[in-house]
C-alpha positions in Angstrom: 115.7 96.0 107.9 114.3 93.0 109.7 116.1 90.4 107.6 119.6 89.5 108.7 121.3 89.8 105.3 124.8 89.3 106.8 123.7 86.0 108.4 122.0 84.9 105.2 125.2 85.4 103.1 127.2 83.6 105.8 124.8 80.6 105.9 124.7 80.4 102.1 128.5 80.1 102.0 128.4 77.5 104.7 125.8 75.4 103.0 127.5 75.1 99.6 125.3 72.8 97.5 122.8 72.1 100.3 119.4 73.6 99.6 118.3 76.4 101.9 114.6 76.7 102.5 114.1 80.1 104.1 111.2 79.7 106.5 109.2 82.8 106.1 106.1 81.9 108.2 104.4 84.9 109.8 106.8 87.2 108.1 105.7 90.0 105.8 106.1 89.9 102.0 108.7 92.7 102.2 111.1 90.4 104.1 110.7 87.7 101.5 111.3 90.3 98.8 114.6 91.2 100.4 115.9 87.7 100.2 114.4 87.2 96.8 116.5 90.2 95.6 119.6 88.3 96.6 118.6 85.3 94.6 116.8 83.2 97.2 114.0 81.2 95.6 113.1 78.5 98.1 110.7 79.6 100.8 108.9 77.5 103.4 105.5 78.2 105.0 103.6 76.4 107.7 100.1 77.8 107.3 97.9 77.2 104.3 96.1 80.5 104.2 99.3 82.5 104.6 100.9 80.5 101.9 98.0 81.0 99.5 98.1 84.8 100.1 101.8 85.0 99.7 101.9 83.0 96.5 99.3 85.3 95.0 101.2 88.5 95.8 104.9 87.5 95.3 107.0 86.6 92.2 105.8 83.5 90.4 109.3 81.9 90.2 109.4 81.4 94.0 109.5 77.7 94.9 107.1 77.3 97.8 107.7 74.5 100.2 104.9 73.5 102.6 106.8 72.4 105.8 104.0 72.4 108.4 101.4 69.8 109.4 99.1 69.5 106.5 95.5 68.6 107.0 93.8 66.5 104.2 91.0 69.0 103.7 93.4 71.8 103.0 95.5 70.2 100.3 93.2 71.6 97.6 94.2 75.1 98.4 98.0 74.6 97.7 97.8 71.9 95.1 97.8 74.3 92.1 101.2 75.7 92.9 103.1 74.1 95.8 106.7 73.1 94.8 107.4 70.5 97.5 105.3 69.2 100.5 107.8 68.2 103.2 105.5 66.8 105.9 103.5 64.0 104.5 102.9 62.0 107.7 100.4 59.4 106.5 99.5 57.4 103.4 96.0 58.8 103.7 97.4 62.3 103.2 99.5 61.1 100.3 96.3 59.8 98.6 94.6 63.1 99.1 97.6 65.0 97.6 97.4 62.6 94.6 93.6 63.3 94.3 94.1 67.0 94.2 97.1 66.8 91.9 95.0 64.9 89.4 92.4 67.8 89.4 95.2 70.2 88.7 96.8 68.0 86.0 100.2 68.1 87.7 102.6 65.9 89.6 103.3 67.1 93.2 106.6 66.3 94.8 106.5 65.1 98.4 108.7 64.0 101.2 107.5 61.4 103.7 107.9 62.7 107.3 109.5 60.2 109.8 109.1 60.6 113.5 112.6 60.7 114.9 112.3 62.9 117.9 111.3 61.8 121.4 108.7 64.6 121.8 105.1 63.4 121.5 104.1 66.6 119.7 106.2 65.8 116.6 104.3 64.3 113.7 105.6 61.5 111.4 105.5 57.9 110.4 107.3 55.0 112.1 109.4 52.7 109.9 106.5 50.2 109.3 104.1 53.0 108.2 106.9 54.4 106.0 107.3 51.1 104.2 103.5 50.8 103.7 103.4 54.4 102.3 106.2 53.7 99.9 104.6 50.5 98.7 101.3 52.3 98.1 102.9 55.3 96.4 103.4 53.1 93.3 99.6 53.4 92.6 99.5 57.2 92.9 100.7 58.6 89.6 100.3 62.2 90.4 102.6 62.3 93.5 106.3 61.8 93.3 108.0 60.8 96.5 111.4 62.4 96.5 112.8 61.6 99.9 112.3 62.0 103.7 111.9 64.7 106.2 112.5 64.7 109.9 112.6 67.1 112.9 115.2 66.5 115.6 114.4 66.9 119.3 114.4 70.4 120.8 117.2 69.6 123.1 120.5 71.0 124.3 121.9 67.4 124.0 123.3 67.8 120.5 124.6 64.2 120.5 121.0 63.0 120.9 119.9 65.2 118.0 122.9 63.9 116.0 121.8 60.3 116.7 118.3 61.1 115.4 119.6 62.6 112.2 121.9 59.6 111.7 119.0 57.2 112.1 117.0 59.1 109.5 120.0 59.2 107.0 120.3 55.4 107.4 116.6 55.0 106.7 116.9 57.3 103.7 119.8 55.2 102.3 117.8 52.0 102.9 114.7 53.4 101.1 116.8 54.6 98.2 117.4 50.9 97.3 113.7 50.2 96.9 112.6 50.2 93.2 109.3 52.0 93.8 111.3 55.2 94.6 113.5 55.1 91.6 115.7 58.0 90.5 113.6 60.7 92.2 114.9 59.7 95.7 117.2 62.6 96.3 116.0 64.9 99.1 116.7 64.5 102.8 115.2 67.4 104.6 116.5 67.8 108.2 118.0 70.6 110.2 116.7 74.0 111.3 118.2 77.1 112.8 119.5 75.4 115.9 120.8 72.2 114.5 121.4 72.6 110.7 125.1 72.3 111.0 124.8 68.8 112.7 122.1 67.9 110.1 124.5 68.7 107.3 127.3 66.7 108.8 124.9 63.7 109.0 123.9 64.0 105.3 121.0 66.5 105.0 120.5 67.8 101.5 118.0 70.5 102.5 117.8 72.6 105.6 114.9 74.8 106.8 116.1 78.0 108.5 113.8 80.8 109.7 114.7 82.6 112.9 118.4 83.1 112.0 117.3 84.9 108.9 114.1 86.6 109.9 114.4 86.9 113.7 111.6 86.0 116.2 108.1 85.4 114.9 104.9 87.0 115.7 102.0 84.5 115.8 98.4 85.3 115.0 95.2 83.5 114.3 95.1 81.8 110.9 92.3 81.1 108.6 92.1 78.0 106.4 
């Protein structure tokens, strides 16, 4: 079996009440079914076409998290079913999600992505852009901003990564006091396979773990 079931059970015990999003990008449906059989319901995908295909083929009670960089012109494909969009990195994208949610007659839960790492390749808002997005969200009735998401630096300097997570937690706490957010402000998504333990220590409520569960990934060309 390609899924590390022993590691999955170990991580689940370690996380306690912290939500585990099993990152299943590029992995076959059979691997997802293995974890599903153990009770796992939250799965994360990075590619729109792959997510659409998996949602159509797999059990309908799976909670699909879109955790990749989402382009505005692809929101319509996942709007009918996506459970949570983690990487909303601009107010423009939030507006498009609201537009597509209206068409589907549903409210889509979203996390605003904050740029906390030093790598230029990371997406996310700065603090000013975050404030503007939160202020504008009040006029978007079909999106519900539930919290923040961030990606730490890919670095062996774990104290640097810890500092990035600590900064995001402080920002999360600051935003929780803003009335526009209200009682829905509950999710802080930070931490992946290499740094989830640090993220939890710094206040993460949701971790996104893939390679520890599914092993290395095989990448291929994607469609939409």
